[in-house]
N, C-alpha and C positions, 0 to 999 in steps of 0.2 A: 481685075479680080484680086481681092486680098489673098494673101498666102494662107492656105488652110492645110498645108502638108503635115503640120504637127499632129493632126488628128490621126495620122497613120503611125504615130510612135507606139512602141510596144507597151507603154504604160496603159494604153486604152484598148478597150474591146469594141467589137462591132456595134454593140448596143449603145456605147458612149458616143461613137461617131454618128450614129443615126439620131440620137437625142440632140446633139449639138447642131446638126444641120437642120433638123426640124424646128428647133427653137429659134435658130437664126432666121428662118423663113417667117416664122410667126412674128418675131420682133420687127422684121422689115415691114410687115403689114399693119403695125400698130398705128392708130391715129396719133397726131401730134400731141405731145404731153405738155400740159399747162404748168410751167414752172412757177407761175405767179401765185398759185394756190396749191402748195405742196400737200396739205391735208387731203383735199379733194382728189388730187392726182394720185396719191398713194392708196387711198381707198379704192379708186377706180382700177388701179393697176393690180391690187390684190384680188379684186373681184374678177378681173379678166384672166389673170394668171390661174386662179383657182378654177374658174368655169371651164377653161380649156385644158385643165389637167397638169399644168406645169408646176404646181405647188406640191405634187405628190412626193418628190424626193426630199422635201424639207422636213418631213417627220415620218415616223413609221406608221404603217397601216395597222390599227389595233386588231383588225380581223385576221390579218396575215402578217404578223410582225417579222420584219427582216432588218438586219443592221443598216444604218444609214450608209449610202454609197457616196463617199467623199468625192470621187472623181466626177460623178454626175453633178453634185453640188458645185464643184469648181467649174466645170464646163458651163453650167447654167449661169453662174455669176460672171464668168469671163464674157460669155456671149451677150448677156443683158447689159453689162457695163460698157461694152463696145458700142451698144446702141444708145443707151441713156442711163445716167447715174441713178435717177429715181426708180427706173425699172429694176435695176440691180438691188437697190435699197429695199424696195417692196418685197422682192423675193427673199433676200437674205434675212431680214428681220423675222419672217415667218419661221425660218429654221432656227435661228438663234433663240428666239423667244420661247420655242417649245422644245429646245434641245434637251433640257433637263427631264422633261416628260418622256421624250423618246428613249432616253438612256436609263432613267431611274424611276419613272412614274409608275404608279399602281395601275392595275387594269381599269379601275373606275376613273382615275384621272385621265388616262389616255382615251378611254371611251367617250368621256364628256367633251374633251377639247380638241383632240387631234383630227377627228373627222371635220370639224368646223374650220380649223386653220388650213387643212389641206385643200378644202373646197373653196377657200377664200371667203367664207361666211363669218369668220372672226379674225381679228388682227391681234398678233401677240407681241410681247416685248420682254426684254431681259433686263431686270433691274438689279445691277450689281454695284455700279460706281456710286461713291458718296463724296460729299464736298471735300473731306479731308483724306480720302483714300481712293485715288485713281487706280493706278496699277498695283498699289499695295492692298490687295484684297483682304489680307489678314488683319488689317487695321480697321475693319468695318466696325462702326459704332451703333448702327441701328439694332434695336432689340426686338426679340420675340419672347414674350412672357407666357409661360404655361399657366393657364387660368381654368383648370379643370376640364371643361368640355370644349375649350377653344384656345387658340393662340391669339395674343394681343400684340400687335405690331406698332412700334413707335420709332420715328426717326425720319431721315431724308435720303432720297436717292436723286442723283442728278446726271445730266447728259444722257438721259434715257431715250434711246431711239424708239420711235412710235409713241412716246409719251404724249398723252392728250388725245390720241386716236385709237389706242389699243383697247381691246375688249378683255384681255387677260394678261397678267404680268407674272413672270417668274421672279420672285423676290428673295434676296439673301439677307439674313439677319442673325444677330448673335443670340442664340438660345441657351447657351451653356455658360456656366461660371468657369470658363477656361480661357487662357490667353491665346491670342493670335488665331491661327487657322482652326484650332481644335474646337472653338466654340460656335461655329457657324452652322446654320441649317437653311434649307431651301423650302419655299412655299409657293403654291399656285394661288394667285389672288385675282379674283374677277375685278374689273375696273369699277363696277358699281358698289364695291364694298364700302359700307359707311366708315368714315374716318380716313379714307384715301382721297387726297386732294391733289389737283394739279396746281402746284405752288407758283410755277413760272414756265412760260414757253421761251425757249432759247433760240436765238437767231445766229446763224453761222454764215461764212462766206459762200458756202454751197448749201442753200436752204434745204433742210429736211425736217420732218416732224421730230422735235426734241423737246424735252421738258424736265423740270425738277418736280419730283413727287414728294409729298409730305404725308406721313402716316401718323395720325393722332388717335391712338387707341383703336386702331382698326382690328376688328375681331374676325378671325377666320376659323372654320371648324378644324378639329384635330386632323381630319382627313385631308386637309390642305398641305400637310407636311409631305415633301417629295423625298423619297428614299428614307434614310434613317436620320434621326436627330443627331446633330453634331458632325454630319458628313457633308455640310454645305460647301466647304472648300474643295473637297474631292469632286463633288458634283460640278462645281463651277469650272474647275480645271479640265475635267473630262469633256465638258461642252466646248471649251475653248480649244482643246486638242483637235476637235473635229472642225470647228468653224474658223479657227485662225488661218488655216490653209486657204479657206475660201476668200478671206480678205485679200490674200496674196493674188488669188485668181481675179478678183475684181480689179486690183491694180494692174494686172497683166492685160485685162480687157481695155482699160483706159489707155495703156501704153500702145496696144495694137491699133486702137483708133487713131491715136496721135501719129503713129508711123504711117498709117494708110492715108490720113489727111496730108501729111508731109510729102509722101510720094506723088500724090495728085498735084500738090502745089508746085513742086520743083519741076515737074514735067510740063505744066501749063504756063508757068510764069517765065517770062523772058527778060533777060538783061543784055543790052547791046546786041539784040538780034538772036541771042542763043538761049535755050532753056537753062534755068538754074541748075538742072541736073547735070549739065556738062561742066560745071565748075568743080574743081577738085576739092575745094574747101567744103562745098555742099555735100559732095560724095563722102567726105570724111564724117560729117554729121550723120548721114544716112547709115553708114557702116556701123557707127557707134550705137545708133538707135536699134538697128537690127540685131546686133550682138546682145544688147541688154534685154531685148524682148525674148530672144531664144534662150538665153541663160536663165532668165526668170521662169520661163515656161518649164524648163527642165527641172528646176527646183520645186515648182508648184506641183507638177504631176508625179514627181518622185515621192513627195510627201503624201499626196493623196493616195497613190498606189500602195505605199507602205501602210497607211492606216487601213485601207480596204483589205490588205493582205494579212492583217493581224500581226504585223511586225511588233516585236517586244518593245521597240523604242520608236516613238513618233514625235515626242515633244520637241526634240532638237531639230528634227527635219521640218516640222511645222514652223518653228521659230526662224530657221534659215530661209524658208520660202517667204514668210511674211516680211522679214527684214529686207531681203534682197529685192523682192518683186515690187514692194511699195517704194523703197528708196530709189530704185532704178527707174521706175515708172515716172517719178518726179523729174528725173534727168531727161528722160525721153520727151516728156511733155514740154519741159522748158526749151529743149532744142526745137520742138515743133513750133512753139511760139516765136522763137528767133527766126526760123525759116519763113514764117508767115509775115514777118515785119510788122508794120502797123496794123494789118488785119488780125494779127495774133492777139492783140490786146483790145480789139473792138468788142465791146460788151455784147454778149449773146452769140459770138462766133463759137464754133465747135471747140477750137483749141483753147479759147479763153475759158469756156465752161470746164473743160478737162483740167485746166490749171487750177481752178478753184476746187474741183471735186477731189483731186488726188491727195491734197494736203492732209485731210483728216485721217486717211487710211494709215498714215505713219504714226498715228497717235492711238486710235481706238483699238480695243482688244489686245492691248499690250504695245506700248510705244516702242519705237525702234531701239532706244537705249536699253529697254527692258529685255528685248529679244537678244541683244548682245550679251547681257548677263546670263540669260538662260543657256545660250550656246556655249559660252565660256565655261560655265559651271559643269555642264554635262560633258564637255570635251575633257576638262581636267579630271572629272570622275572616271571617264573611260581610261585615261592615261594611268590613273592610280590603280584601277582594277587590273590592268594588263601588266602592272609591275614596272 
């Protein structure tokens, strides 16, 4: 039985523990996921997750709006990632894609889209990255022109998760004649908007639905503006402050699965008549893996608890969790491959799949090096404020 004692940590409440255990049982009963057709698999997973109520935490309920519960989001992502990367992806993108609506959307925007995404009847996507501006959001070049009764969108977005299968996109574009972050606004854009094209589908080492989007004079009504014009950067960063910690939780889920698979391997595999688990060098690997998993979990659930508790500072904590959990998960999974020997690099094996899945988490929603900059700047600011 995998170690679940972390569910009793003081960061979590009884409702979180119940949620994690119930979702784990649900994921255990999932039919095999077809990784050869990721579009169909993700559509099916969103439908299943929504039909059984698991997408509720990804967005607020317009009828009874309550703040997003980051601990529930993290437990969901950790649990689903431990079972299958596509299950985690399908869940996570529903939250990220509608995060701006949950946090800043109008009643009409929320009422139109959130019941659909929470039920799994519509797929959402978050369109922020551009060809020339990955983590440098303020360098966005896509434009939104005020044209009387409409906004006209022109430009490109790339590496957009759920690109090509989404029903609705949250799109960030430059609406103001102002430099850097001050000129951005956010918009809700249905996938069938004339002028919105799927320019390219993108293939990666761990296949997921990804695409480059092109906007050629795409017109959306004035009511498509999310929040206030010129506040797009603030909106994007607020969404990332919630969901960046959940990326860390997904990395933690991958790492837990790698550790579980390794524990099974070293107990069952024998060398010279003895289990691998009796070799001190192997025990050293297991100790390192267990330490990295627990340290990552502490950072993840500290950050999630801080956000849920209304702490005045969460960006630094989220950055620490994201940086450490994803980087250390890479090391845990690499060790798991090593312990599995040739079977570890066999195409389709669990640890081989984990090896491919983990790498992207150290890049998207703020690459590891960017997280270091965030942590350093906020730490230096704290030092200056304290004198």
